[in-house]
C-alpha positions as CSV (number, residue, x, y, z in Angstrom):
1,X,30.8,-9.3,-7.0
2,X,27.4,-8.2,-5.3
3,X,25.3,-11.6,-5.5
4,X,26.6,-15.0,-5.5
5,X,24.9,-17.5,-6.7
6,X,25.3,-21.6,-6.5
7,X,23.3,-24.2,-6.6
8,X,23.4,-27.3,-4.4
9,X,21.3,-30.6,-5.1
10,X,18.2,-28.9,-5.4
11,X,18.7,-25.9,-2.8
12,X,19.2,-22.3,-4.9
13,X,22.1,-20.1,-2.7
14,X,21.8,-16.5,-3.4
15,X,23.9,-14.7,-1.1
16,X,23.9,-10.8,-0.8
17,X,27.8,-9.9,-1.1
18,X,28.4,-6.2,-0.7
19,X,30.2,-6.6,2.8
20,X,31.7,-3.0,2.8
21,X,28.6,-1.4,1.9
22,X,26.7,-3.6,4.5
23,X,24.7,-5.5,1.6
24,X,22.6,-2.5,0.7
25,X,21.0,-3.3,-2.2
26,X,21.9,-1.5,-5.9
27,X,20.0,-2.2,-8.7
28,X,21.6,-4.8,-10.4
29,X,21.3,-7.1,-6.9
30,X,17.8,-6.3,-6.9
31,X,17.1,-7.4,-10.3
32,X,19.4,-10.3,-10.4
33,X,17.5,-11.7,-6.8
34,X,14.6,-11.2,-8.7
35,X,16.0,-12.7,-12.5
36,X,17.4,-15.7,-10.1
37,X,13.9,-16.3,-8.5
38,X,11.5,-16.2,-11.8
39,X,14.0,-18.8,-13.1
40,X,14.0,-20.9,-10.6
41,X,10.5,-20.9,-11.1
42,X,10.7,-23.8,-14.4
43,X,11.2,-27.3,-13.9
44,X,12.4,-29.3,-10.5
45,X,16.0,-29.0,-10.4
46,X,15.8,-26.4,-8.5
47,X,13.2,-27.3,-4.7
48,X,14.2,-24.4,-3.1
49,X,15.6,-20.7,-2.7
50,X,18.6,-20.1,0.4
51,X,18.8,-16.1,1.0
52,X,21.8,-15.5,2.8
53,X,24.4,-12.5,3.2
54,X,28.5,-12.0,4.0
55,X,29.5,-10.0,6.9
56,X,27.7,-9.2,10.1
57,X,24.9,-7.0,8.3
58,X,22.3,-9.1,6.4
59,X,21.1,-5.9,4.4
60,X,20.4,-2.3,5.3
61,X,18.0,-1.7,2.6
62,X,18.9,0.7,-0.1
63,X,21.9,2.2,-2.1
64,X,20.8,5.6,-0.9
65,X,24.3,6.4,-3.2
66,X,22.9,5.2,-5.9
67,X,19.2,5.8,-5.4
68,X,19.7,9.5,-6.0
69,X,21.3,9.3,-9.1
70,X,19.5,6.7,-10.8
71,X,15.7,6.3,-12.7
72,X,13.0,6.8,-10.1
73,X,10.3,4.7,-12.1
74,X,13.0,2.4,-12.8
75,X,13.5,1.5,-9.7
76,X,10.0,1.3,-7.9
77,X,9.3,-1.0,-10.4
78,X,12.7,-4.0,-9.9
79,X,11.6,-2.7,-6.1
80,X,8.1,-3.7,-6.5
81,X,9.2,-7.2,-8.1
82,X,11.8,-7.9,-5.7
83,X,9.4,-7.4,-2.7
84,X,7.0,-9.7,-3.7
85,X,8.8,-12.9,-4.8
86,X,7.5,-14.4,-1.7
87,X,4.2,-13.7,-3.4
88,X,4.7,-15.3,-6.4
89,X,7.3,-18.1,-6.0
90,X,6.1,-21.7,-6.1
91,X,9.3,-22.9,-4.7
92,X,9.7,-22.0,-0.8
93,X,12.3,-19.3,0.4
94,X,14.3,-19.5,2.9
95,X,15.9,-16.3,4.5
96,X,19.1,-16.8,6.8
97,X,19.5,-13.4,8.7
98,X,23.0,-12.6,10.4
99,X,22.5,-9.4,11.2
100,X,20.8,-6.7,10.5
101,X,18.0,-6.4,8.2
102,X,16.6,-2.3,8.4
103,X,14.9,-1.4,5.2
104,X,14.5,-3.0,2.6
105,X,16.6,-5.6,4.2
106,X,13.5,-6.3,6.3
107,X,11.3,-6.8,2.8
108,X,13.6,-9.2,1.7
109,X,12.9,-11.2,5.0
110,X,9.3,-10.9,4.7
111,X,9.6,-12.4,1.4
112,X,10.9,-15.9,3.6
113,X,8.2,-18.0,3.6
114,X,10.3,-19.3,6.4
115,X,13.1,-17.2,8.2
116,X,15.6,-17.8,10.8
117,X,17.7,-14.9,12.3
118,X,20.5,-14.8,14.8
119,X,20.0,-13.8,18.2
120,X,21.8,-10.4,17.5
121,X,20.2,-9.6,14.7
122,X,18.2,-6.0,14.4
123,X,15.1,-5.1,12.6
124,X,13.3,-1.7,11.5
125,X,11.4,0.3,9.1
126,X,14.4,3.2,9.3
127,X,12.7,5.0,6.0
128,X,11.4,7.8,8.0
129,X,14.8,8.6,9.3
130,X,15.4,10.1,5.6
131,X,12.5,11.1,4.5
132,X,10.9,8.3,2.8
133,X,8.4,5.7,3.8
134,X,8.9,2.3,2.9
135,X,6.2,2.3,0.2
136,X,7.6,-0.9,-1.3
137,X,7.7,-2.8,1.5
138,X,5.0,-1.9,3.5
139,X,1.9,-4.7,2.4
140,X,4.3,-7.0,2.6
141,X,5.4,-6.4,6.8
142,X,1.3,-6.1,6.9
143,X,0.6,-9.6,5.5
144,X,3.4,-10.5,8.3
145,X,3.2,-8.5,11.2
146,X,-0.4,-6.8,10.7
147,X,-1.4,-3.4,10.2
148,X,-1.1,-1.5,12.9
149,X,2.1,-2.7,13.9
150,X,3.3,-2.4,10.8
151,X,2.3,1.8,10.4
152,X,3.9,2.1,14.4
153,X,6.9,0.5,12.8
154,X,6.4,3.0,10.0
155,X,6.1,6.0,11.8
156,X,9.2,5.6,14.6
157,X,12.0,4.2,12.8
158,X,12.9,2.4,16.2
159,X,14.8,-1.2,16.1
160,X,13.7,-4.4,17.3
161,X,15.1,-7.4,18.1
162,X,14.9,-11.0,17.0
163,X,13.3,-11.9,20.0
164,X,10.0,-9.9,19.4
165,X,10.7,-10.8,15.5
166,X,10.3,-14.1,16.4
167,X,7.5,-13.6,18.8
168,X,5.5,-11.4,16.4
169,X,5.9,-13.9,13.6
170,X,8.5,-12.2,11.3
171,X,11.1,-14.7,12.1
172,X,10.2,-18.4,12.7
173,X,13.4,-19.6,14.5
174,X,16.0,-17.7,16.3
175,X,19.7,-19.4,16.7
176,X,23.3,-18.3,17.6
177,X,25.0,-16.5,14.8
178,X,27.8,-19.6,14.7
179,X,24.4,-21.9,14.4
180,X,22.2,-20.1,12.2
181,X,23.7,-20.8,8.2
182,X,24.2,-24.7,9.0
183,X,20.9,-24.5,10.5
184,X,19.0,-22.7,7.3
185,X,20.9,-25.0,5.0
186,X,19.8,-27.8,6.7
187,X,16.4,-27.0,6.4
188,X,16.2,-26.2,2.9
189,X,17.8,-29.5,2.1
190,X,15.0,-31.2,3.7
191,X,12.5,-29.2,2.1
192,X,14.6,-29.7,-0.8
193,X,13.9,-34.0,-0.5
194,X,10.3,-33.1,0.2
195,X,7.7,-34.2,-2.9
196,X,8.1,-31.4,-5.4
197,X,4.6,-31.7,-6.1
198,X,3.6,-31.2,-2.5
199,X,5.5,-27.9,-2.5
200,X,4.0,-26.8,-5.6
201,X,0.6,-27.7,-5.3
202,X,0.4,-26.4,-1.8
203,X,1.7,-22.7,-2.5
204,X,0.0,-22.6,-5.4
205,X,-3.3,-22.8,-2.9
206,X,-1.5,-20.2,-0.8
207,X,-1.0,-17.8,-3.4
208,X,-4.4,-18.1,-5.9
209,X,-6.6,-18.1,-2.3
210,X,-5.6,-14.6,-1.2
211,X,-8.4,-12.1,-1.1
212,X,-11.2,-15.3,-1.8
213,X,-14.0,-15.9,-0.5
214,X,-14.1,-19.4,1.8
215,X,-16.5,-20.7,-0.7
216,X,-14.1,-19.7,-3.7
217,X,-10.6,-21.0,-1.6
218,X,-12.7,-24.4,-0.6
219,X,-13.2,-24.6,-4.8
220,X,-9.4,-24.8,-5.1
221,X,-9.1,-26.9,-1.8
222,X,-10.9,-29.7,-3.1
223,X,-9.2,-28.7,-7.1
224,X,-5.6,-29.6,-5.9
225,X,-5.9,-31.9,-3.3
226,X,-7.8,-33.8,-6.0
227,X,-4.8,-33.2,-8.1
228,X,-2.5,-34.7,-5.5
229,X,-4.7,-37.7,-4.4
230,X,-4.5,-39.0,-7.8
231,X,-0.7,-38.3,-8.7
232,X,2.5,-41.1,-8.7
233,X,3.8,-38.8,-5.3
234,X,0.8,-40.0,-3.5
235,X,0.7,-43.5,-4.3
236,X,4.8,-43.7,-3.7
237,X,4.0,-42.1,-0.5
238,X,1.2,-44.2,0.9
239,X,3.6,-47.2,0.0
240,X,6.6,-46.2,1.7
241,X,4.5,-45.4,4.4
242,X,3.0,-48.5,4.8
243,X,6.2,-50.3,3.9
244,X,8.3,-48.0,6.6
245,X,10.5,-46.5,4.2
246,X,12.1,-42.9,3.0
247,X,10.0,-42.4,-0.1
248,X,11.5,-41.7,-3.4
249,X,8.8,-39.2,-5.1
250,X,8.4,-39.5,-9.0
251,X,8.2,-35.8,-9.5
252,X,12.1,-35.1,-8.5
253,X,13.8,-34.3,-11.4
254,X,16.6,-37.4,-12.9
255,X,19.5,-38.3,-11.3
256,X,18.2,-36.9,-8.0
257,X,18.0,-40.5,-6.3
258,X,21.4,-41.7,-8.0
259,X,23.4,-38.1,-7.3
260,X,23.8,-37.2,-10.6
261,X,21.6,-34.3,-10.6
262,X,23.3,-31.1,-11.4
263,X,25.2,-28.5,-9.1
264,X,26.4,-25.2,-9.9
265,X,27.9,-21.6,-9.4
266,X,28.1,-18.0,-10.4
267,X,28.2,-14.8,-9.5
268,X,26.2,-11.3,-10.1
269,X,27.9,-8.6,-10.1
270,X,27.1,-4.8,-11.4
271,X,26.0,-5.2,-14.9
272,X,25.1,-8.6,-15.0
273,X,22.6,-10.9,-14.4
274,X,24.0,-14.7,-14.7
275,X,21.9,-17.7,-13.3
276,X,23.8,-20.5,-12.7
277,X,25.7,-22.8,-14.8
278,X,26.1,-26.3,-14.9
279,X,29.3,-28.4,-13.6
């Protein structure tokens, strides 16, 4: 199966599962990731999305064997959706980069609101080496690394290290391969315990203030902060702070604190786009 989907408490795990093909992205894999992220936006059952991969390579990019035989417009459309999920998701996306992330694989890394990488991982925009240009992922990389560095990487197709990615701000942390997934899962679990309303309002602020003037961004900030400060979550947070206890956020889904919130798993293979199913 090309994509594994499993929900644990409020963490939705999306696992690239084509290690024999270096986790190269097919049309169906790309569409399934987009669908899973979009479905996760409704309701509070999912609080965090964690993207990881099976095998020694995170993602080698687009499946070129498929790309030469598939409708290019349809492929471009699904890639445009895939490489903008970070701009559209109101649920935090965490990416665990266990190995090489090349081309579209690097584009997937840029969709993470938080990205952790293995200290042996390599990164690169290698499209120029096969006569292409990273059209669909350039904007996301430019937002992460800046225009000049993104242009240089696109022109040269050179690889760079996890340490460079950390220095440039593409990665937020570098870990050993043996600790990477545990650290990413721990981070995702911690985020999933935070106030759902505060997280959603914060990401809504980030998305809605892009390309806005200072005055427009200030107006949005005032509006969203007023919502937050008049919410039941803020009242609970204040009481928990005063009483030195852990908060129990009213915006959490039913059953979260008594352990009955749903968990589920699913798999997505060629021609399938299943979402998680409850157990």
